[in-house]
N, C-alpha and C positions, 0 to 999 in steps of 0.2 A: 560265567556271570553275565547276565543280560544287561545290555546297555539301554539306557532310557533316552528318548529323543528330547532335546532341549529346545529352547526358542532359537530362531535364526539370528545370526550376527546382524546388528543394526547397520553395519557398514557394507558388508559383502553379501548378505542374505543367504549365506551357506548354513545349512542345518548343522547343529553341533550335537554330539552324543555324550552322555554322562553315565557314570556308574551308579550314581545315587539320585534319588528323587530331590534331595536337598540341592545338589549341584545343578540339576535341570531347572529347578525353581529359581535359583539365584541368577540364571543366565538371562532372564527376561530384560530386554532393553539395553543389554551390554554388547560390547564388541568382543570378538574372539581375540585371543592373544596376538595373533599375527596382525590383525587390523589395528589393534591397540598400539602395537609397536610401530607400525607404519605411520599412524596418526601422530604419535609422539615425536617422530623425526621430521614432521612436516608433510607427510603424504596424506592421502585421502582414504586410506584403507586398502585392502587388496582388491585388485581388479581381475576379472575372469573373461576369457574369450568365450565365444559361443560354443566351442567344443569342451569347455570346462578347464582349460589350461590357465594357470595363474599368469598374469601379465605384469610387467614392470610398472611400478607406481609413478615413475618419472616420464618415460617415453610412451607408455601405455600401448606398446606394440610387441616388444620382444618377450617371449615366454621366460619364466624364471622357475627355479626349484623352490627352495625354502627361503631364499632371500627376498627382500622387498624390491631391489633393483636388479636389472640385468647386468651382465659384466661390464659393458661399455659405460653405462650410467653409473654403476658403482664406482668405477675408477674416477669419473669426473666428480662425483659427489665427495669422495674421499679427498681429492685434490682441493676442491672448494673448501671443505671443512678444515683442512690443514692451513690453507692460505688465509681464510677468514677468521678462524678461531684460535687454533692451537699456536700458530706462529706468533700472534700478538700476546696471548696469555702467557706464553713461555717467558717473555721479556717484561711482562707487566705494563704493556702499553695498549692503546686502542688503535684501531685502523685510522682514526682521525689524526692522532699524533704522528703516526707513520707517514701519512700523506702530507701533513704540515712540514715534517722534517725533510721529506723528499722535495717539496716545493722550495724550501730554503736552500737546498743543495742543487737546485735547478734540474731535478730529475736524474741526477747522476751520482757516481761514487764521489765521496768527499775528497779522496786522495788523488785519483787519476782521471776523474771525469768520465769513466766508462759507464755505459748504461746496461751492460750485460750482467745477468745473474746478481742482482743486488741483494745484500744481506743486512740484517740488523746487527750492528757491532755493539758489544757491551763489555764492560769491565768485569772480568771474572772474579775479582776480589769483592767489589761492592754490588755487582749485579746491575749497575746503572747503565742505561743505554747511552752510548756516546754519539751515535750517528748511523749513517747508512754507507756501507762500503761495498765494492764489488767483491765477488767471491775470492779473486786472487789477492786483493789487498787484505781482506779479512783473514784469509788463511796465513798470509805472510806475518801478520801481527801475532797470530796464534802460535806459529812456529818459533817466533822470537820471544814468546812468552811475555809480551808487552814490555820487554826490557829496553828502556830508553838508551842505556849505555851501549848495548849491543847494536842498536839501530844507528847511534852516532858513529860508532866505529865502522859500520858498514858504509855510511855516507862518506867518511874520510877515505875509506878504501876505494870507493867509486871515484873520488876526486883525484886519486893518484895519477 
């Protein structure tokens, strides 16, 4: 089957090919799927080097295969996405609430004042955020299953 030439992508200027005249006609003034996906996540569309290699949409230097970002940029973008979006959505709070809570706690764990690996602590029964704890304090509460009696017994044990 002969492929028809369509209009070039409005973002990357690469020619696209279609199997039908209808597909080729619909392509006028639109982006190719790859550029559309890049633009949707905040990029500018696909970039190409002078040799025709696809370049990373973030650093605009490293060549990429089918991805929008090169491997180093992809890792940093996923980390940013997790820290900025998923982490707060998971607990139903905003970044502003997190920062305000951290300011109230003077930038440290509520229990031990550590500033290392801070976590959002929440009640597993209600889902309500209680505060910010370091990783060790948060895991300790989780291992005790938030049981106050067990915690009181452990305090008595430590005071022996």
